[in-house]
mmCIF file as Biopython writes it, N, C-alpha, C and O atoms, coordinates in Angstrom:
data_model
#
loop_
_atom_site.group_PDB
_atom_site.id
_atom_site.type_symbol
_atom_site.label_atom_id
_atom_site.label_alt_id
_atom_site.label_comp_id
_atom_site.label_asym_id
_atom_site.label_entity_id
_atom_site.label_seq_id
_atom_site.pdbx_PDB_ins_code
_atom_site.Cartn_x
_atom_site.Cartn_y
_atom_site.Cartn_z
_atom_site.occupancy
_atom_site.B_iso_or_equiv
_atom_site.auth_seq_id
_atom_site.auth_asym_id
_atom_site.pdbx_PDB_model_num
ATOM 1   N N  . MET A ? 1  ? -6.751  -24.463 -12.257 1.0 0.0 1  A 1 
ATOM 2   C CA . MET A ? 1  ? -6.729  -22.940 -11.990 1.0 0.0 1  A 1 
ATOM 3   C C  . MET A ? 1  ? -7.520  -23.197 -10.727 1.0 0.0 1  A 1 
ATOM 4   O O  . MET A ? 1  ? -8.341  -24.075 -10.461 1.0 0.0 1  A 1 
ATOM 5   N N  . LYS A ? 2  ? -6.955  -21.999 -9.894  1.0 0.0 2  A 1 
ATOM 6   C CA . LYS A ? 2  ? -7.675  -22.054 -8.609  1.0 0.0 2  A 1 
ATOM 7   C C  . LYS A ? 2  ? -8.671  -20.778 -8.650  1.0 0.0 2  A 1 
ATOM 8   O O  . LYS A ? 2  ? -8.392  -19.657 -9.075  1.0 0.0 2  A 1 
ATOM 9   N N  . MET A ? 3  ? -9.994  -21.256 -8.064  1.0 0.0 3  A 1 
ATOM 10  C CA . MET A ? 3  ? -11.150 -20.314 -8.067  1.0 0.0 3  A 1 
ATOM 11  C C  . MET A ? 3  ? -11.275 -19.601 -6.843  1.0 0.0 3  A 1 
ATOM 12  O O  . MET A ? 3  ? -11.331 -20.135 -5.735  1.0 0.0 3  A 1 
ATOM 13  N N  . MET A ? 4  ? -11.323 -18.201 -7.107  1.0 0.0 4  A 1 
ATOM 14  C CA . MET A ? 4  ? -11.431 -17.476 -5.644  1.0 0.0 4  A 1 
ATOM 15  C C  . MET A ? 4  ? -12.565 -16.559 -5.735  1.0 0.0 4  A 1 
ATOM 16  O O  . MET A ? 4  ? -12.890 -15.950 -6.754  1.0 0.0 4  A 1 
ATOM 17  N N  . SER A ? 5  ? -13.298 -16.489 -4.293  1.0 0.0 5  A 1 
ATOM 18  C CA . SER A ? 5  ? -14.589 -15.476 -4.384  1.0 0.0 5  A 1 
ATOM 19  C C  . SER A ? 5  ? -13.815 -14.025 -4.088  1.0 0.0 5  A 1 
ATOM 20  O O  . SER A ? 5  ? -12.747 -13.684 -3.580  1.0 0.0 5  A 1 
ATOM 21  N N  . PRO A ? 6  ? -14.951 -13.376 -4.689  1.0 0.0 6  A 1 
ATOM 22  C CA . PRO A ? 6  ? -14.810 -11.990 -4.573  1.0 0.0 6  A 1 
ATOM 23  C C  . PRO A ? 6  ? -13.914 -11.330 -3.487  1.0 0.0 6  A 1 
ATOM 24  O O  . PRO A ? 6  ? -13.095 -10.442 -3.724  1.0 0.0 6  A 1 
ATOM 25  N N  . GLY A ? 7  ? -14.185 -11.905 -2.192  1.0 0.0 7  A 1 
ATOM 26  C CA . GLY A ? 7  ? -13.575 -11.325 -1.175  1.0 0.0 7  A 1 
ATOM 27  C C  . GLY A ? 7  ? -12.308 -11.820 -0.961  1.0 0.0 7  A 1 
ATOM 28  O O  . GLY A ? 7  ? -11.559 -10.957 -0.503  1.0 0.0 7  A 1 
ATOM 29  N N  . GLN A ? 8  ? -11.674 -13.158 -1.169  1.0 0.0 8  A 1 
ATOM 30  C CA . GLN A ? 8  ? -10.364 -13.791 -1.281  1.0 0.0 8  A 1 
ATOM 31  C C  . GLN A ? 8  ? -9.639  -12.824 -2.273  1.0 0.0 8  A 1 
ATOM 32  O O  . GLN A ? 8  ? -8.635  -12.244 -1.860  1.0 0.0 8  A 1 
ATOM 33  N N  . TRP A ? 9  ? -10.113 -12.589 -3.668  1.0 0.0 9  A 1 
ATOM 34  C CA . TRP A ? 9  ? -9.219  -11.775 -4.481  1.0 0.0 9  A 1 
ATOM 35  C C  . TRP A ? 9  ? -9.225  -10.628 -4.111  1.0 0.0 9  A 1 
ATOM 36  O O  . TRP A ? 9  ? -8.223  -10.037 -4.515  1.0 0.0 9  A 1 
ATOM 37  N N  . ASN A ? 10 ? -9.983  -9.932  -3.438  1.0 0.0 10 A 1 
ATOM 38  C CA . ASN A ? 10 ? -9.778  -8.508  -2.958  1.0 0.0 10 A 1 
ATOM 39  C C  . ASN A ? 10 ? -8.558  -8.456  -1.844  1.0 0.0 10 A 1 
ATOM 40  O O  . ASN A ? 10 ? -7.734  -7.553  -1.706  1.0 0.0 10 A 1 
ATOM 41  N N  . ASN A ? 11 ? -8.670  -9.610  -1.134  1.0 0.0 11 A 1 
ATOM 42  C CA . ASN A ? 11 ? -7.461  -9.718  -0.129  1.0 0.0 11 A 1 
ATOM 43  C C  . ASN A ? 11 ? -6.266  -10.035 -0.681  1.0 0.0 11 A 1 
ATOM 44  O O  . ASN A ? 11 ? -5.252  -9.581  -0.153  1.0 0.0 11 A 1 
ATOM 45  N N  . GLU A ? 12 ? -6.194  -10.642 -1.527  1.0 0.0 12 A 1 
ATOM 46  C CA . GLU A ? 12 ? -4.864  -11.066 -2.297  1.0 0.0 12 A 1 
ATOM 47  C C  . GLU A ? 12 ? -4.401  -9.674  -3.040  1.0 0.0 12 A 1 
ATOM 48  O O  . GLU A ? 12 ? -3.230  -9.312  -2.925  1.0 0.0 12 A 1 
ATOM 49  N N  . THR A ? 13 ? -5.259  -8.969  -3.738  1.0 0.0 13 A 1 
ATOM 50  C CA . THR A ? 13 ? -5.073  -7.830  -4.502  1.0 0.0 13 A 1 
ATOM 51  C C  . THR A ? 13 ? -4.332  -6.752  -3.610  1.0 0.0 13 A 1 
ATOM 52  O O  . THR A ? 13 ? -3.283  -6.181  -3.907  1.0 0.0 13 A 1 
ATOM 53  N N  . ALA A ? 14 ? -5.170  -6.566  -2.326  1.0 0.0 14 A 1 
ATOM 54  C CA . ALA A ? 14 ? -4.641  -5.579  -1.233  1.0 0.0 14 A 1 
ATOM 55  C C  . ALA A ? 14 ? -3.389  -6.082  -0.703  1.0 0.0 14 A 1 
ATOM 56  O O  . ALA A ? 14 ? -2.598  -5.245  -0.267  1.0 0.0 14 A 1 
ATOM 57  N N  . LYS A ? 15 ? -3.082  -7.291  -0.668  1.0 0.0 15 A 1 
ATOM 58  C CA . LYS A ? 15 ? -1.578  -7.938  -0.179  1.0 0.0 15 A 1 
ATOM 59  C C  . LYS A ? 15 ? -0.698  -7.350  -1.141  1.0 0.0 15 A 1 
ATOM 60  O O  . LYS A ? 15 ? 0.319   -6.766  -0.767  1.0 0.0 15 A 1 
ATOM 61  N N  . LEU A ? 16 ? -1.025  -7.462  -2.442  1.0 0.0 16 A 1 
ATOM 62  C CA . LEU A ? 16 ? -0.228  -7.249  -3.735  1.0 0.0 16 A 1 
ATOM 63  C C  . LEU A ? 16 ? 0.254   -5.783  -3.639  1.0 0.0 16 A 1 
ATOM 64  O O  . LEU A ? 16 ? 1.424   -5.458  -3.838  1.0 0.0 16 A 1 
ATOM 65  N N  . PHE A ? 17 ? -0.880  -4.799  -3.274  1.0 0.0 17 A 1 
ATOM 66  C CA . PHE A ? 17 ? -0.492  -3.295  -3.114  1.0 0.0 17 A 1 
ATOM 67  C C  . PHE A ? 17 ? 0.311   -3.067  -2.213  1.0 0.0 17 A 1 
ATOM 68  O O  . PHE A ? 17 ? 1.226   -2.257  -2.362  1.0 0.0 17 A 1 
ATOM 69  N N  . TYR A ? 18 ? 0.111   -3.754  -1.090  1.0 0.0 18 A 1 
ATOM 70  C CA . TYR A ? 18 ? 0.966   -3.652  0.212   1.0 0.0 18 A 1 
ATOM 71  C C  . TYR A ? 18 ? 2.523   -3.861  0.013   1.0 0.0 18 A 1 
ATOM 72  O O  . TYR A ? 18 ? 3.429   -3.128  0.408   1.0 0.0 18 A 1 
ATOM 73  N N  . LYS A ? 19 ? 2.610   -5.081  -0.720  1.0 0.0 19 A 1 
ATOM 74  C CA . LYS A ? 19 ? 4.170   -5.433  -1.093  1.0 0.0 19 A 1 
ATOM 75  C C  . LYS A ? 19 ? 4.494   -4.646  -2.065  1.0 0.0 19 A 1 
ATOM 76  O O  . LYS A ? 19 ? 5.643   -4.221  -1.946  1.0 0.0 19 A 1 
ATOM 77  N N  . LEU A ? 20 ? 3.858   -4.227  -3.116  1.0 0.0 20 A 1 
ATOM 78  C CA . LEU A ? 20 ? 4.721   -3.469  -4.241  1.0 0.0 20 A 1 
ATOM 79  C C  . LEU A ? 20 ? 4.883   -2.164  -3.689  1.0 0.0 20 A 1 
ATOM 80  O O  . LEU A ? 20 ? 5.922   -1.552  -3.935  1.0 0.0 20 A 1 
ATOM 81  N N  . ALA A ? 21 ? 3.895   -1.596  -2.894  1.0 0.0 21 A 1 
ATOM 82  C CA . ALA A ? 21 ? 4.169   -0.237  -2.307  1.0 0.0 21 A 1 
ATOM 83  C C  . ALA A ? 21 ? 5.579   -0.295  -1.375  1.0 0.0 21 A 1 
ATOM 84  O O  . ALA A ? 21 ? 6.497   0.496   -1.588  1.0 0.0 21 A 1 
ATOM 85  N N  . ARG A ? 22 ? 5.641   -1.328  -0.315  1.0 0.0 22 A 1 
ATOM 86  C CA . ARG A ? 22 ? 7.007   -1.450  0.412   1.0 0.0 22 A 1 
ATOM 87  C C  . ARG A ? 22 ? 7.997   -1.552  -0.448  1.0 0.0 22 A 1 
ATOM 88  O O  . ARG A ? 22 ? 8.960   -0.835  -0.176  1.0 0.0 22 A 1 
ATOM 89  N N  . GLU A ? 23 ? 8.101   -2.300  -1.538  1.0 0.0 23 A 1 
ATOM 90  C CA . GLU A ? 23 ? 9.016   -2.765  -2.492  1.0 0.0 23 A 1 
ATOM 91  C C  . GLU A ? 23 ? 9.692   -1.097  -3.011  1.0 0.0 23 A 1 
ATOM 92  O O  . GLU A ? 23 ? 10.866  -0.735  -3.091  1.0 0.0 23 A 1 
ATOM 93  N N  . THR A ? 24 ? 8.647   -0.478  -3.243  1.0 0.0 24 A 1 
ATOM 94  C CA . THR A ? 24 ? 9.091   0.657   -3.850  1.0 0.0 24 A 1 
ATOM 95  C C  . THR A ? 24 ? 9.408   1.736   -3.247  1.0 0.0 24 A 1 
ATOM 96  O O  . THR A ? 24 ? 10.017  2.662   -3.782  1.0 0.0 24 A 1 
ATOM 97  N N  . ILE A ? 25 ? 8.982   1.705   -1.956  1.0 0.0 25 A 1 
ATOM 98  C CA . ILE A ? 25 ? 9.305   2.760   -0.993  1.0 0.0 25 A 1 
ATOM 99  C C  . ILE A ? 25 ? 10.784  2.674   -0.531  1.0 0.0 25 A 1 
ATOM 100 O O  . ILE A ? 25 ? 11.524  3.651   -0.422  1.0 0.0 25 A 1 
ATOM 101 N N  . ASN A ? 26 ? 11.202  1.096   -0.213  1.0 0.0 26 A 1 
ATOM 102 C CA . ASN A ? 26 ? 12.498  0.607   -0.009  1.0 0.0 26 A 1 
ATOM 103 C C  . ASN A ? 26 ? 13.774  1.190   -1.017  1.0 0.0 26 A 1 
ATOM 104 O O  . ASN A ? 26 ? 14.828  1.748   -0.715  1.0 0.0 26 A 1 
ATOM 105 N N  . ARG A ? 27 ? 13.194  0.803   -2.350  1.0 0.0 27 A 1 
ATOM 106 C CA . ARG A ? 27 ? 14.020  1.434   -3.235  1.0 0.0 27 A 1 
ATOM 107 C C  . ARG A ? 27 ? 14.467  2.981   -3.409  1.0 0.0 27 A 1 
ATOM 108 O O  . ARG A ? 27 ? 15.539  3.395   -3.851  1.0 0.0 27 A 1 
ATOM 109 N N  . ALA A ? 28 ? 13.188  3.834   -2.870  1.0 0.0 28 A 1 
ATOM 110 C CA . ALA A ? 28 ? 13.553  5.282   -3.009  1.0 0.0 28 A 1 
ATOM 111 C C  . ALA A ? 28 ? 14.194  5.527   -1.691  1.0 0.0 28 A 1 
ATOM 112 O O  . ALA A ? 28 ? 15.027  6.432   -1.708  1.0 0.0 28 A 1 
ATOM 113 N N  . VAL A ? 29 ? 14.023  5.002   -0.685  1.0 0.0 29 A 1 
ATOM 114 C CA . VAL A ? 29 ? 14.832  5.127   0.434   1.0 0.0 29 A 1 
ATOM 115 C C  . VAL A ? 29 ? 16.537  4.766   0.304   1.0 0.0 29 A 1 
ATOM 116 O O  . VAL A ? 29 ? 17.432  5.438   0.816   1.0 0.0 29 A 1 
ATOM 117 N N  . LYS A ? 30 ? 16.672  3.821   -0.325  1.0 0.0 30 A 1 
ATOM 118 C CA . LYS A ? 30 ? 18.039  3.281   -0.586  1.0 0.0 30 A 1 
ATOM 119 C C  . LYS A ? 30 ? 18.761  4.268   -1.552  1.0 0.0 30 A 1 
ATOM 120 O O  . LYS A ? 30 ? 19.958  4.527   -1.425  1.0 0.0 30 A 1 
ATOM 121 N N  . SER A ? 31 ? 18.052  4.751   -2.428  1.0 0.0 31 A 1 
ATOM 122 C CA . SER A ? 31 ? 18.342  5.690   -3.562  1.0 0.0 31 A 1 
ATOM 123 C C  . SER A ? 31 ? 18.653  7.034   -3.323  1.0 0.0 31 A 1 
ATOM 124 O O  . SER A ? 31 ? 19.349  7.746   -4.047  1.0 0.0 31 A 1 
ATOM 125 N N  . GLY A ? 32 ? 17.869  7.485   -1.822  1.0 0.0 32 A 1 
ATOM 126 C CA . GLY A ? 32 ? 18.243  8.498   -1.276  1.0 0.0 32 A 1 
ATOM 127 C C  . GLY A ? 32 ? 16.957  9.804   -1.917  1.0 0.0 32 A 1 
ATOM 128 O O  . GLY A ? 32 ? 17.072  11.021  -1.778  1.0 0.0 32 A 1 
ATOM 129 N N  . GLN A ? 33 ? 15.786  9.062   -2.618  1.0 0.0 33 A 1 
ATOM 130 C CA . GLN A ? 33 ? 14.911  9.796   -2.850  1.0 0.0 33 A 1 
ATOM 131 C C  . GLN A ? 33 ? 13.688  10.156  -1.774  1.0 0.0 33 A 1 
ATOM 132 O O  . GLN A ? 33 ? 12.889  11.076  -1.951  1.0 0.0 33 A 1 
ATOM 133 N N  . ILE A ? 34 ? 13.691  9.415   -0.826  1.0 0.0 34 A 1 
ATOM 134 C CA . ILE A ? 34 ? 12.912  9.534   0.410   1.0 0.0 34 A 1 
ATOM 135 C C  . ILE A ? 34 ? 13.659  9.428   1.661   1.0 0.0 34 A 1 
ATOM 136 O O  . ILE A ? 34 ? 14.572  8.621   1.840   1.0 0.0 34 A 1 
ATOM 137 N N  . ASN A ? 35 ? 13.193  10.360  2.605   1.0 0.0 35 A 1 
ATOM 138 C CA . ASN A ? 35 ? 13.871  10.242  3.846   1.0 0.0 35 A 1 
ATOM 139 C C  . ASN A ? 35 ? 13.434  9.141   4.660   1.0 0.0 35 A 1 
ATOM 140 O O  . ASN A ? 35 ? 12.246  9.045   4.966   1.0 0.0 35 A 1 
ATOM 141 N N  . PRO A ? 36 ? 14.385  8.207   5.078   1.0 0.0 36 A 1 
ATOM 142 C CA . PRO A ? 36 ? 13.820  7.059   5.806   1.0 0.0 36 A 1 
ATOM 143 C C  . PRO A ? 36 ? 12.953  7.438   6.983   1.0 0.0 36 A 1 
ATOM 144 O O  . PRO A ? 36 ? 12.161  6.519   7.193   1.0 0.0 36 A 1 
ATOM 145 N N  . GLN A ? 37 ? 12.794  8.454   7.845   1.0 0.0 37 A 1 
ATOM 146 C CA . GLN A ? 37 ? 11.677  8.852   8.514   1.0 0.0 37 A 1 
ATOM 147 C C  . GLN A ? 37 ? 10.386  8.857   8.080   1.0 0.0 37 A 1 
ATOM 148 O O  . GLN A ? 37 ? 9.401   8.487   8.719   1.0 0.0 37 A 1 
ATOM 149 N N  . ASN A ? 38 ? 10.424  9.292   6.962   1.0 0.0 38 A 1 
ATOM 150 C CA . ASN A ? 38 ? 8.919   9.505   6.273   1.0 0.0 38 A 1 
ATOM 151 C C  . ASN A ? 38 ? 8.631   8.303   5.255   1.0 0.0 38 A 1 
ATOM 152 O O  . ASN A ? 38 ? 7.681   8.331   4.473   1.0 0.0 38 A 1 
ATOM 153 N N  . ALA A ? 39 ? 9.552   7.237   5.340   1.0 0.0 39 A 1 
ATOM 154 C CA . ALA A ? 39 ? 8.890   6.093   4.647   1.0 0.0 39 A 1 
ATOM 155 C C  . ALA A ? 39 ? 7.400   5.392   5.080   1.0 0.0 39 A 1 
ATOM 156 O O  . ALA A ? 39 ? 6.639   4.942   4.223   1.0 0.0 39 A 1 
ATOM 157 N N  . ASP A ? 40 ? 7.110   5.366   6.466   1.0 0.0 40 A 1 
ATOM 158 C CA . ASP A ? 40 ? 6.066   4.777   6.518   1.0 0.0 40 A 1 
ATOM 159 C C  . ASP A ? 40 ? 4.793   5.769   6.166   1.0 0.0 40 A 1 
ATOM 160 O O  . ASP A ? 40 ? 3.682   5.290   5.939   1.0 0.0 40 A 1 
ATOM 161 N N  . TYR A ? 41 ? 5.011   7.011   6.143   1.0 0.0 41 A 1 
ATOM 162 C CA . TYR A ? 41 ? 4.024   7.980   5.617   1.0 0.0 41 A 1 
ATOM 163 C C  . TYR A ? 41 ? 3.819   7.788   4.225   1.0 0.0 41 A 1 
ATOM 164 O O  . TYR A ? 41 ? 2.697   7.543   3.782   1.0 0.0 41 A 1 
ATOM 165 N N  . GLU A ? 42 ? 5.084   7.907   3.321   1.0 0.0 42 A 1 
ATOM 166 C CA . GLU A ? 42 ? 4.696   7.523   1.904   1.0 0.0 42 A 1 
ATOM 167 C C  . GLU A ? 42 ? 4.281   6.208   1.394   1.0 0.0 42 A 1 
ATOM 168 O O  . GLU A ? 42 ? 3.539   6.195   0.412   1.0 0.0 42 A 1 
ATOM 169 N N  . TRP A ? 43 ? 4.643   5.145   1.906   1.0 0.0 43 A 1 
ATOM 170 C CA . TRP A ? 43 ? 4.010   3.755   2.065   1.0 0.0 43 A 1 
ATOM 171 C C  . TRP A ? 43 ? 2.657   3.774   2.100   1.0 0.0 43 A 1 
ATOM 172 O O  . TRP A ? 43 ? 1.968   3.239   1.232   1.0 0.0 43 A 1 
ATOM 173 N N  . ALA A ? 44 ? 2.127   4.485   3.255   1.0 0.0 44 A 1 
ATOM 174 C CA . ALA A ? 44 ? 0.639   4.777   3.469   1.0 0.0 44 A 1 
ATOM 175 C C  . ALA A ? 44 ? -0.175  5.489   2.459   1.0 0.0 44 A 1 
ATOM 176 O O  . ALA A ? 44 ? -1.314  5.136   2.154   1.0 0.0 44 A 1 
ATOM 177 N N  . LYS A ? 45 ? 0.466   6.536   1.933   1.0 0.0 45 A 1 
ATOM 178 C CA . LYS A ? 45 ? -0.145  7.171   0.682   1.0 0.0 45 A 1 
ATOM 179 C C  . LYS A ? 45 ? 0.007   6.447   -0.309  1.0 0.0 45 A 1 
ATOM 180 O O  . LYS A ? 45 ? -1.030  6.148   -0.900  1.0 0.0 45 A 1 
ATOM 181 N N  . MET A ? 46 ? 1.032   6.024   -0.734  1.0 0.0 46 A 1 
ATOM 182 C CA . MET A ? 46 ? 0.999   5.138   -2.254  1.0 0.0 46 A 1 
ATOM 183 C C  . MET A ? 46 ? 0.052   4.018   -1.746  1.0 0.0 46 A 1 
ATOM 184 O O  . MET A ? 46 ? -0.664  3.740   -2.709  1.0 0.0 46 A 1 
ATOM 185 N N  . VAL A ? 47 ? -0.259  3.310   -0.771  1.0 0.0 47 A 1 
ATOM 186 C CA . VAL A ? 47 ? -1.078  2.134   -0.758  1.0 0.0 47 A 1 
ATOM 187 C C  . VAL A ? 47 ? -2.276  2.700   -0.899  1.0 0.0 47 A 1 
ATOM 188 O O  . VAL A ? 47 ? -3.041  2.194   -1.720  1.0 0.0 47 A 1 
ATOM 189 N N  . SER A ? 48 ? -2.700  3.857   -0.143  1.0 0.0 48 A 1 
ATOM 190 C CA . SER A ? 48 ? -4.142  4.540   -0.219  1.0 0.0 48 A 1 
ATOM 191 C C  . SER A ? 48 ? -4.579  5.072   -1.677  1.0 0.0 48 A 1 
ATOM 192 O O  . SER A ? 48 ? -5.759  5.086   -2.025  1.0 0.0 48 A 1 
ATOM 193 N N  . ASN A ? 49 ? -3.464  5.530   -2.540  1.0 0.0 49 A 1 
ATOM 194 C CA . ASN A ? 49 ? -3.735  5.905   -3.783  1.0 0.0 49 A 1 
ATOM 195 C C  . ASN A ? 49 ? -3.991  4.468   -4.632  1.0 0.0 49 A 1 
ATOM 196 O O  . ASN A ? 49 ? -5.004  4.358   -5.322  1.0 0.0 49 A 1 
ATOM 197 N N  . MET A ? 50 ? -3.344  3.750   -4.568  1.0 0.0 50 A 1 
ATOM 198 C CA . MET A ? 50 ? -3.687  2.273   -5.080  1.0 0.0 50 A 1 
ATOM 199 C C  . MET A ? 50 ? -4.921  1.650   -4.882  1.0 0.0 50 A 1 
ATOM 200 O O  . MET A ? 50 ? -5.599  1.050   -5.717  1.0 0.0 50 A 1 
ATOM 201 N N  . LEU A ? 51 ? -5.197  1.891   -3.452  1.0 0.0 51 A 1 
ATOM 202 C CA . LEU A ? 51 ? -6.550  1.097   -3.293  1.0 0.0 51 A 1 
ATOM 203 C C  . LEU A ? 51 ? -7.809  1.873   -3.967  1.0 0.0 51 A 1 
ATOM 204 O O  . LEU A ? 51 ? -8.757  1.385   -4.583  1.0 0.0 51 A 1 
ATOM 205 N N  . LYS A ? 52 ? -7.513  3.303   -3.645  1.0 0.0 52 A 1 
ATOM 206 C CA . LYS A ? 52 ? -8.695  4.086   -3.994  1.0 0.0 52 A 1 
ATOM 207 C C  . LYS A ? 52 ? -8.897  4.101   -5.749  1.0 0.0 52 A 1 
ATOM 208 O O  . LYS A ? 52 ? -10.010 4.341   -6.217  1.0 0.0 52 A 1 
ATOM 209 N N  . LYS A ? 53 ? -8.042  3.899   -6.396  1.0 0.0 53 A 1 
ATOM 210 C CA . LYS A ? 53 ? -7.940  3.942   -7.639  1.0 0.0 53 A 1 
ATOM 211 C C  . LYS A ? 53 ? -8.367  2.772   -8.353  1.0 0.0 53 A 1 
ATOM 212 O O  . LYS A ? 53 ? -8.756  2.823   -9.520  1.0 0.0 53 A 1 
ATOM 213 N N  . SER A ? 54 ? -8.292  1.550   -7.564  1.0 0.0 54 A 1 
ATOM 214 C CA . SER A ? 54 ? -8.850  0.234   -7.739  1.0 0.0 54 A 1 
ATOM 215 C C  . SER A ? 54 ? -10.309 0.122   -7.358  1.0 0.0 54 A 1 
ATOM 216 O O  . SER A ? 54 ? -11.019 -0.861  -7.570  1.0 0.0 54 A 1 
ATOM 217 N N  . GLY A ? 55 ? -10.737 1.456   -6.663  1.0 0.0 55 A 1 
ATOM 218 C CA . GLY A ? 55 ? -12.183 1.189   -6.056  1.0 0.0 55 A 1 
ATOM 219 C C  . GLY A ? 55 ? -12.490 0.435   -4.617  1.0 0.0 55 A 1 
ATOM 220 O O  . GLY A ? 55 ? -13.634 0.172   -4.246  1.0 0.0 55 A 1 
ATOM 221 N N  . PHE A ? 56 ? -11.216 0.105   -3.812  1.0 0.0 56 A 1 
ATOM 222 C CA . PHE A ? 56 ? -11.338 -0.689  -2.500  1.0 0.0 56 A 1 
ATOM 223 C C  . PHE A ? 56 ? -11.417 0.553   -1.430  1.0 0.0 56 A 1 
ATOM 224 O O  . PHE A ? 56 ? -11.049 1.706   -1.653  1.0 0.0 56 A 1 
ATOM 225 N N  . LYS A ? 57 ? -11.866 0.151   -0.468  1.0 0.0 57 A 1 
ATOM 226 C CA . LYS A ? 57 ? -12.034 1.064   0.798   1.0 0.0 57 A 1 
ATOM 227 C C  . LYS A ? 57 ? -10.547 0.961   1.570   1.0 0.0 57 A 1 
ATOM 228 O O  . LYS A ? 57 ? -9.955  -0.089  1.818   1.0 0.0 57 A 1 
ATOM 229 N N  . VAL A ? 58 ? -10.158 2.133   1.843   1.0 0.0 58 A 1 
ATOM 230 C CA . VAL A ? 58 ? -8.958  2.231   2.456   1.0 0.0 58 A 1 
ATOM 231 C C  . VAL A ? 58 ? -9.076  1.835   3.935   1.0 0.0 58 A 1 
ATOM 232 O O  . VAL A ? 58 ? -10.052 2.261   4.554   1.0 0.0 58 A 1 
ATOM 233 N N  . SER A ? 59 ? -8.270  1.141   4.493   1.0 0.0 59 A 1 
ATOM 234 C CA . SER A ? 59 ? -8.332  0.669   5.818   1.0 0.0 59 A 1 
ATOM 235 C C  . SER A ? 59 ? -8.127  1.827   6.843   1.0 0.0 59 A 1 
ATOM 236 O O  . SER A ? 59 ? -7.358  2.741   6.545   1.0 0.0 59 A 1 
ATOM 237 N N  . LYS A ? 60 ? -8.794  1.829   8.058   1.0 0.0 60 A 1 
ATOM 238 C CA . LYS A ? 60 ? -8.593  2.680   9.087   1.0 0.0 60 A 1 
ATOM 239 C C  . LYS A ? 60 ? -7.117  3.075   9.771   1.0 0.0 60 A 1 
ATOM 240 O O  . LYS A ? 60 ? -6.753  4.146   10.257  1.0 0.0 60 A 1 
ATOM 241 N N  . LYS A ? 61 ? -6.407  1.807   9.625   1.0 0.0 61 A 1 
ATOM 242 C CA . LYS A ? 61 ? -4.932  1.905   10.109  1.0 0.0 61 A 1 
ATOM 243 C C  . LYS A ? 61 ? -4.117  2.631   9.132   1.0 0.0 61 A 1 
ATOM 244 O O  . LYS A ? 61 ? -3.091  3.141   9.582   1.0 0.0 61 A 1 
ATOM 245 N N  . ILE A ? 62 ? -4.386  2.793   7.786   1.0 0.0 62 A 1 
ATOM 246 C CA . ILE A ? 62 ? -3.715  3.432   6.987   1.0 0.0 62 A 1 
ATOM 247 C C  . ILE A ? 62 ? -3.959  4.938   6.805   1.0 0.0 62 A 1 
ATOM 248 O O  . ILE A ? 62 ? -3.129  5.831   6.633   1.0 0.0 62 A 1 
ATOM 249 N N  . LEU A ? 63 ? -5.351  5.007   6.886   1.0 0.0 63 A 1 
ATOM 250 C CA . LEU A ? 63 ? -5.922  6.509   7.174   1.0 0.0 63 A 1 
ATOM 251 C C  . LEU A ? 63 ? -5.159  7.342   8.477   1.0 0.0 63 A 1 
ATOM 252 O O  . LEU A ? 63 ? -4.796  8.518   8.439   1.0 0.0 63 A 1 
ATOM 253 N N  . GLU A ? 64 ? -5.027  6.443   9.579   1.0 0.0 64 A 1 
ATOM 254 C CA . GLU A ? 64 ? -4.318  6.873   10.676  1.0 0.0 64 A 1 
ATOM 255 C C  . GLU A ? 64 ? -2.914  7.194   10.544  1.0 0.0 64 A 1 
ATOM 256 O O  . GLU A ? 64 ? -2.431  8.117   11.199  1.0 0.0 64 A 1 
ATOM 257 N N  . MET A ? 65 ? -2.283  6.558   9.811   1.0 0.0 65 A 1 
ATOM 258 C CA . MET A ? 65 ? -0.712  6.689   9.399   1.0 0.0 65 A 1 
ATOM 259 C C  . MET A ? 65 ? -0.723  7.893   8.702   1.0 0.0 65 A 1 
ATOM 260 O O  . MET A ? 65 ? 0.321   8.520   8.884   1.0 0.0 65 A 1 
ATOM 261 N N  . LEU A ? 66 ? -1.615  8.507   7.886   1.0 0.0 66 A 1 
ATOM 262 C CA . LEU A ? 66 ? -1.519  9.437   6.847   1.0 0.0 66 A 1 
ATOM 263 C C  . LEU A ? 66 ? -1.714  10.804  7.883   1.0 0.0 66 A 1 
ATOM 264 O O  . LEU A ? 66 ? -1.228  11.888  7.560   1.0 0.0 66 A 1 
ATOM 265 N N  . LYS A ? 67 ? -2.398  10.643  9.021   1.0 0.0 67 A 1 
ATOM 266 C CA . LYS A ? 67 ? -2.850  11.751  9.551   1.0 0.0 67 A 1 
ATOM 267 C C  . LYS A ? 67 ? -1.488  11.983  10.543  1.0 0.0 67 A 1 
ATOM 268 O O  . LYS A ? 67 ? -1.436  13.031  11.187  1.0 0.0 67 A 1 
ATOM 269 N N  . ARG A ? 68 ? -0.716  11.288  10.623  1.0 0.0 68 A 1 
ATOM 270 C CA . ARG A ? 68 ? 0.476   11.839  11.455  1.0 0.0 68 A 1 
ATOM 271 C C  . ARG A ? 68 ? 1.547   12.754  10.800  1.0 0.0 68 A 1 
ATOM 272 O O  . ARG A ? 68 ? 2.486   13.183  11.471  1.0 0.0 68 A 1 
#
C-alpha cells in the first residue's frame, strides 16, 4: 500500500474531481442536455461544488471561469 501525505491526497482527490466532472459534462453535451458553448462553465460549477462539499479551497482559475 502506498502512503500519501495529506497534500498528495488532496491533489489526487482534486484531480479525480476534475476528471469525473469533465466526463460527466462530456456525456451531457453528447446527449444534448448541455449546450457545448456552456460546457466549460458547467464543468467549473460542478468542480466548485464538489470541492466545496469536500472541504477543499476552490482555485482562483475555477472561480474566474464561473464569473464569465
